[in-house]
N, C-alpha and C positions, 0 to 999 in steps of 0.2 A: 612416538618421537616427533612425528610431523605436526601433531596438534600442539605440542609444546613449542616447536619452532614457530608455528603460526601465531601463537600467543605472544611470544617475545617479539616477533616482527610487528604485530599490532601495537605493542607498547612502544617500540621504537618509532613507529609512525605517529603515535599519540604525542610523543615528545616533540617530533618535528612540527606537528600541527600546533602544539602549544607555543613553540618558538615563533612560528609564523603569525599566530594570533597576537602574541605579545608585541611583535614588531609592528603589526598593523595598528594595534591600539595606540602604541606610542606615536606612530606616524599620524594617526587621526588627531591625537592630542597636540602634536606639533603644528599641524595645519590649522586646527581650531584656535589655538593660542596665538598663532602668528596673524591670521587673517580676521578672526572674529573679535579678538580682544587687543590686537596690535601689541602683544606682549610675547615675543618669541622666547621659547625656553631653550636655554643653552644645552642642556643635557640630552635632549631628545635625539639629536643627530647621532651623538655618540652611542646612545642606547640602540638605535636602529642599526648602526654599523656593527656593533657587537652581536646583536641578535642575528643579523644576517650572516656574519662569520660563523656563528654557532650552528645556524640552520644548514648552511652549505656543507660544513664538515660533518655534522651529525648525519645529515641525509646521505652523504657519500659513504660514510662508514657503515651505517646500519639500515638504511631504507632502500637503497638501490641494489638490485640483484645484478649479477654479472651480465646477463643478457640485456639489461637496461642501459648499459653504458654505450656511448657512441664509439664506433670503431670503423676502421678502414680495412675491410676484409675481402676486397674484390679478388685478390690473388689467393687468399686463404681458402675461400669456398671452392676454388677450382682444383684444389689439391685433394689427393686421396686421404682416406682416414688415417693412415699411418703417418703421413707427412703433417697432417693437421694436428695429430697428437703430439708430435715432436715440437712443432711450432708453438702450440698452446703450452706445453711444458716449459719451453725456453722462455716464453714471455712471462709465465707465472714465476719462474725462477728469477728472471731479471727484476720484476717488480718487488718480489720478496727480498732479494739481495740488496736492492737499492734502498728500500725502506729500512732494512735492518742495519745497513752501514750508516745511514743518515740519522738513525734514532739517537745515539749517544750525543752527537753534536747538537741536535735539535733539543734534546732534554737540557743540555747545558745552557743553551740560549734562553729557552722558556723559563727555566728555573732562575736564571739571572734576572729575569723581568720582575721578580718579587720585589725588587728595590724601587721599581718605577711604578707610578700610578697614572691612570688615565686622566686627561686634563679636566673633564667636567664631573664625572661620577666619582673620581678619586678611588677607583677600584684598582688593586694591584694588577698590572698587566699580565702577570702569571695566570690569573683566572681567565682573562680575556683570551689568551692564546693557548691555554692548556687543552682546548678542544682539538688542536692539531696533534698533540701527543696521543689522544684517544683515537683520532683518525688513523694515525700511523700504526698503532697497535692493532686496531681492527683490520686494517689492510694487510698487515703481516699475517694475522690469523687467517683471514679469508683466502689469501693467495697461498699460504701454506697448506690449507685444506684443499684448495683447488689443485695444487701440485700433487698432493698425496692421492687425490681422486684420479688424476690423469695417470699417475704411475700405476695405480691399481685397476685401471681400465674401467672406472666407474663413472667418469665424466662423459657427458654427451657431446662436449666440445662446441655446443651452441651453433652448429651449422647444419644446413641441410645435407642430404646425401650428395656425394660428389657426382658431377655430371657424367663421368665415365662409367 
């Protein structure tokens, strides 16, 4: 099971690398066109912004582990294991509930964007912003799994032993 998880993690990382590579190449094309040939390309800025949007949400959804996120846990690490488990469960439940409640409205808005196109590339904005739906679904699954693991006492809670 772990080997399969590592394989999927590597593929998710490959997609992120591909997105960053494409963004870098478009950026170099933009700089070269503008300064070497004095002929700026209109579409490169939009392509870079879209690729950056996809990179951020793809990476947040599939490449970052829970312990990779920045958090403010000065009080959390001072608590005992039982309190940390309750706090971790409540925070997982809060993220899960917030994303689940926001999903239908977000879907409505993103699907509405099918009628609008981006200014330069003329891509339907649904495709540009659909990565946010993917991000929301991945976050719901990840925090649902985390909550389930906390309830079953399988989660390590990502903190050192309590000082007491």
